[in-house]
C-alpha positions in Angstrom: 28.6 58.1 -31.3 25.8 55.7 -30.1 26.7 52.5 -28.4 26.6 49.4 -30.5 26.4 45.9 -29.0 29.2 43.5 -30.0 26.9 40.5 -29.1 25.5 38.7 -32.2 21.9 38.9 -32.9 19.5 36.0 -32.1 17.7 34.7 -35.1 14.6 32.7 -34.5 12.7 30.4 -36.8 8.9 30.6 -37.0 8.5 27.4 -34.9 10.9 28.8 -32.2 9.1 32.1 -32.2 5.7 30.3 -31.8 7.0 28.1 -29.0 8.7 31.0 -27.1 5.5 33.1 -27.4 3.4 30.3 -26.0 5.8 29.8 -23.1 5.9 33.5 -22.4 2.1 33.6 -22.0 1.8 30.4 -20.0 0.3 30.3 -16.6 1.4 26.8 -15.8 5.1 26.8 -17.0 7.8 27.4 -14.4 8.5 31.1 -13.8 12.1 30.8 -14.9 11.1 29.4 -18.3 8.5 32.1 -18.8 11.1 34.8 -18.0 13.7 33.3 -20.3 11.2 33.1 -23.1 10.3 36.8 -22.7 14.0 37.8 -22.7 14.8 35.9 -25.9 11.7 37.3 -27.7 12.6 40.8 -26.7 16.3 40.4 -27.7 15.3 38.9 -31.0 13.1 41.9 -31.5 16.0 44.3 -31.2 15.7 45.5 -27.7 18.8 46.3 -25.6 19.9 44.4 -22.6 19.2 47.3 -20.3 15.6 47.7 -21.7 15.0 43.9 -21.4 16.2 43.9 -17.7 13.8 46.7 -16.9 10.9 44.9 -18.7 11.4 41.6 -16.9 12.3 43.3 -13.6 15.6 41.6 -13.5 19.3 42.7 -13.8 21.7 42.9 -16.7 23.9 39.9 -15.7 20.9 37.6 -15.6 19.7 38.8 -19.0 23.2 38.5 -20.5 23.6 34.9 -19.3 20.2 34.0 -20.8 21.1 35.5 -24.1 24.6 34.0 -24.2 23.2 30.6 -23.4 20.7 30.9 -26.3 23.4 31.9 -28.7 25.5 28.9 -27.7 22.9 26.2 -27.3 19.9 27.5 -29.3 16.8 29.3 -28.2 14.6 26.3 -27.1 17.3 24.2 -25.3 18.3 27.4 -23.4 15.0 27.4 -21.6 16.0 24.5 -19.5 18.4 24.5 -16.6 21.8 23.1 -17.4 22.6 19.7 -15.8 24.5 19.9 -12.5 22.8 22.9 -11.1 21.4 22.9 -7.6 22.7 21.2 -4.4 24.5 17.9 -4.9 22.5 14.8 -4.1 22.9 13.6 -0.6 20.9 10.3 -1.0 22.9 7.7 -2.9 21.4 5.5 -5.6 22.0 2.5 -3.4 20.0 4.1 -0.6 17.1 4.8 -3.0 17.2 1.2 -4.2 17.0 0.1 -0.6 13.9 2.2 0.0 12.3 0.8 -3.1 13.1 -2.7 -2.0 11.4 -2.0 1.4 8.3 -0.6 -0.4 8.1 -3.8 -2.4 7.6 -5.8 0.9 4.5 -5.8 3.0 4.8 -4.0 6.4 3.5 -7.1 8.2 6.5 -9.0 6.9 8.7 -6.5 8.8 6.8 -6.7 12.1 4.0 -4.1 11.7 0.3 -4.5 11.9 -0.2 -2.6 8.6 -1.1 -4.5 5.4 0.1 -1.6 3.1 2.7 1.1 3.5 1.9 4.7 4.1 4.6 7.3 3.3 4.8 8.2 7.0 5.3 4.6 8.1 7.9 3.9 5.4 9.8 7.0 6.3 9.8 6.1 10.0 11.0 2.6 9.3 13.8 3.8 7.0 15.0 6.4 9.6 15.0 3.7 12.3 17.0 1.1 10.3 19.0 3.1 7.8 22.1 3.0 10.0 22.1 -0.8 10.4 21.5 -1.2 6.6 24.5 1.0 5.8 22.7 4.0 4.4 23.3 6.9 6.8 22.2 9.4 4.1 18.6 8.5 4.9 18.7 9.5 8.6 16.6 12.5 7.9 14.3 11.1 5.3 10.9 12.8 5.1 7.5 11.7 3.7 7.9 14.0 0.7 11.3 12.5 -0.2 9.8 9.0 0.1 7.0 10.0 -2.3 9.6 11.4 -4.8 11.7 8.2 -4.7 8.7 6.0 -5.2 7.3 8.2 -8.0 10.6 8.1 -9.9 10.5 4.3 -9.9 6.7 4.2 -10.5 6.2 2.2 -7.3 2.8 2.6 -5.5 2.9 0.4 -2.5 -0.2 2.1 -1.0 -2.5 1.0 -3.8 -4.0 -2.3 -4.8 -4.8 -3.5 -8.4 -6.6 -6.7 -8.8 -5.9 -9.6 -11.1 -7.4 -13.1 -11.6 -5.1 -16.1 -11.6 -5.9 -18.9 -14.0 -6.4 -21.9 -11.8 -8.1 -24.1 -14.4 -5.5 -26.1 -16.3 -8.0 -26.7 -19.1 -9.0 -23.1 -19.4 -8.4 -22.8 -23.1 -10.1 -26.0 -23.9 -13.3 -25.1 -22.0 -13.3 -21.6 -23.4 -13.1 -23.0 -26.9 -16.1 -25.2 -26.1 -18.1 -22.2 -25.0 -17.1 -20.2 -28.0 -18.2 -23.1 -30.3 -21.6 -22.8 -28.7 -21.8 -19.1 -29.5 -20.5 -19.7 -33.0 -23.3 -22.3 -33.5 -25.8 -19.7 -32.2 -24.5 -17.2 -34.8 -24.8 -19.8 -37.6 -28.4 -20.7 -36.6 -29.5 -17.1 -36.5 -28.0 -16.4 -39.9 -29.7 -19.5 -41.3 -33.0 -17.9 -40.2 -34.7 -21.3 -39.7 -37.0 -22.2 -36.8 -34.6 -24.2 -34.7 -36.6 -24.2 -31.5 -38.1 -27.6 -32.3 -34.5 -29.0 -32.6 -32.3 -27.3 -30.1 -32.5 -24.6 -27.5 -29.3 -22.8 -26.3 -29.4 -21.0 -22.9 -26.9 -19.0 -20.9 -27.6 -19.6 -17.2 -26.4 -18.3 -13.9 -27.6 -17.2 -10.5 -27.7 -13.7 -9.0 -27.7 -14.2 -5.3 -27.9 -11.6 -2.5 -30.5 -9.2 -4.0 -31.3 -7.1 -0.9 -34.8 -6.2 0.1 -34.3 -2.8 1.7 -37.1 -0.6 3.0 -37.0 3.2 3.6 -37.7 4.5 7.1 -39.1 7.7 5.5 -40.7 8.3 2.1 -38.5 9.5 -0.8 -39.0 13.1 -1.8 -39.4 13.8 -5.5 -37.2 16.3 -7.4 -38.4 19.9 -7.3 -37.3 22.0 -10.3 -35.0 24.9 -9.3 -34.7 23.7 -5.7 -33.9 19.9 -5.4 -32.7 18.5 -8.7 -32.5 14.9 -7.4 -34.6 12.4 -5.4 -34.1 13.0 -1.7 -33.8 9.9 0.5 -33.4 9.4 4.2 -30.1 7.5 4.8 -31.6 5.1 7.4 -33.1 1.9 6.1 -34.5 -1.5 7.2 -33.1 -4.8 5.9 -35.6 -7.6 5.1 -33.2 -10.2 3.9 -32.1 -11.3 0.4 -33.4 -13.2 -2.6 -31.7 -15.1 -5.4 -32.6 -14.8 -9.1 -32.0 -17.9 -11.2 -32.1 -16.9 -14.9 -31.2 -18.2 -18.3 -31.3 -16.3 -21.6 -32.3 -18.1 -24.8 -29.5 -17.1 -27.1 -31.6 -17.7 -30.2 -34.7 -15.6 -29.5 -33.7 -13.5 -26.4 -36.3 -14.9 -24.0 -35.3 -14.7 -20.3 -36.4 -17.6 -18.2 -36.3 -16.5 -14.6 -37.2 -17.8 -11.2 -36.9 -15.9 -7.9 -36.1 -18.1 -4.8 -35.0 -17.6 -1.2 -31.8 -19.6 -2.0 -30.0 -21.2 -4.9 -29.3 -24.8 -3.9 -29.6 -27.9 -5.9 -33.3 -28.2 -5.4 -33.9 -24.6 -6.7 -31.7 -25.4 -9.7 -33.7 -28.6 -10.4 -36.9 -26.5 -10.2 -35.4 -24.1 -12.8 -34.5 -27.1 -15.1 -38.1 -28.4 -14.8 -39.4 -24.9 -15.7 -37.1 -24.8 -18.8 -38.1 -28.4 -19.7 -41.7 -27.3 -19.9 -41.0 -24.3 -22.0 -39.7 -26.2 -25.1 -41.0 -29.1 -27.2 -40.1 -32.6 -26.0 -38.0 -33.2 -29.1 -35.7 -30.2 -28.5 -32.2 -30.6 -27.1 -31.6 -28.0 -24.4 -28.0 -26.9 -24.2 -27.0 -24.7 -21.2 -23.9 -22.7 -20.7 -23.2 -22.4 -17.0 -20.5 -22.3 -14.4 -19.1 -24.9 -12.0 -21.3 -24.2 -9.0 -21.7 -27.2 -6.8 -25.5 -27.2 -7.3 -25.0 -27.8 -11.0 -23.2 -31.1 -10.5 -24.7 -32.4 -7.3 -26.3 -35.8 -6.7 -29.8 -34.2 -6.7 -29.2 -32.5 -10.0 -27.7 -35.6 -11.7 -30.6 -37.7 -10.4 -33.0 -35.3 -12.2 -30.9 -35.3 -15.4 -31.0 -39.1 -15.3 -34.8 -39.0 -15.3 -34.8 -37.0 -18.5 -32.1 -38.6 -20.6 -30.7 -36.8 -23.6 -32.8 -33.8 -22.8 -30.1 -31.5 -21.4 -26.5 -30.8 -22.3 -24.3 -28.7 -20.0 -21.3 -26.7 -21.3 -19.3 -25.5 -18.4 -17.3 -22.3 -18.4 -13.7 -22.5 -17.1 -13.0 -21.9 -13.4 -12.9 -18.1 -12.9 -14.2 -17.7 -16.4 -17.6 -16.3 -15.7 -17.0 -13.4 -18.1 -17.5 -16.0 -20.9 -21.2 -16.4 -19.8 -23.5 -14.1 -21.7 -26.1 -14.0 -18.9 -23.6 -11.9 -16.9 -24.4 -9.0 -19.3 -28.1 -9.3 -18.5 -27.3 -9.2 -14.7 -25.1 -6.2 -15.2 -27.8 -4.4 -17.1 -30.4 -5.3 -14.4 -28.2 -4.1 -11.6 -27.6 -0.7 -13.3 -31.3 -0.1 -14.1 -34.1 -1.9 -12.3 -32.2 -2.7 -9.1 -30.4 0.6 -8.9 -31.7 2.3 -5.7 -34.6 -0.1 -5.3 -36.7 0.1 -2.1 -39.4 -2.4 -1.1 -41.5 -3.0 2.0 -40.8 -6.8 2.0 -39.1 -9.7 0.2 -42.5 -10.5 -1.3 -42.6 -7.1 -2.9 -39.0 -7.5 -4.2 -39.9 -10.8 -5.7 -42.9 -9.3 -7.4 -40.9 -6.4 -8.8 -38.2 -8.7 -10.2 -40.8 -10.9 -11.9 -42.5 -7.8 -13.3 -39.1 -6.7 -14.7 -38.6 -10.2 -16.4 -42.0 -9.8 -18.0 -41.1 -6.3 -19.3 -37.8 -7.6 -20.7 -39.6 -10.5 -22.5 -42.2 -8.1 -24.0 -39.3 -6.3 -25.8 -36.8 -9.1 -26.1 -33.2 -8.3 -27.0 -30.9 -11.0 -28.4 -27.6 -11.0 -26.7 -24.7 -11.5 -29.1 -21.2 -12.7 -28.3 -18.5 -11.4 -30.7 -15.1 -11.8 -29.0 -12.9 -14.6 -30.3 -15.4 -16.1 -32.8 -13.2 -15.2 -35.8 -11.0 -18.3 -35.5 -13.8 -20.7 -34.4 -15.1 -23.3 -36.9 -18.1 -25.5 -36.3 -18.6 -28.7 -38.3 
């Protein structure tokens, strides 16, 4: 009489069969899960325990334990290890909390020269002081265990993320003033009238530190099939830097630019004089700009007093340069025209920048501000 198993059959749903099949074919799942999935699929298909053991290159007790667990807990939950398996934890939760608290302090505060922790430094510090802190379980702490403890708490003391603190108490008020200007620009453009005789609205800033760098050897052009990119000698010669003073007309997209050696008050006044000559005498010139000292200096205010009612400054909040639309123009310029630029002198760099400004003004693009304008009303 043939042998008949007294163990109940394993009935799988379509979803369970699909999941077990996917796990059994996986190359990234843990080997134990893959083996258990193959055992359960084979048993649900009617194979005997002995045949399954030969198929998975295991033994009968292991196959029987896997099947019994699936019959008790279900096919999918049985793929995981039951809680409590493995060696008991030797590092107490209090010790882990102490390690995390150390990671949240700077090493220099504990007498080291380091600014940030490394796993090696933190592990050495913990091993050296764990006895005095009452955590002897950390006496053999390794770098890998430090990494695991920090990962579990999502602490990364070796990394820096930057933030910008609001130091302007009137940030919201100043931001609203800038947004009102952008809303006014939007309304004037929708009206479609020629407002240049009445008002001009500019977004202004300086881009300092544009480097004049010269190659020591000529660039080699790409060669199809051999050298796909431009080849450049890594040595170079520095000729100094220049500053670009630029303002974008938010109504028609014209870029008013001036390249200077520096960006002091006298250069800013020269820019204002250039803008003053670009618009009709009856037009009011409103300029959105930041709080640079040159914009409010005695020299600048003396010039503004000589042309009363001509200019109106709208200052962005402190650390609020992202509200200034001209920063978009500078970013585009950096990523395109200035990217990898090489010149023989500062004079050539100035010529190239002025050429770029002329090219931009030949195909003018109107920069539009959209963020935060929904709740702004202008009377």
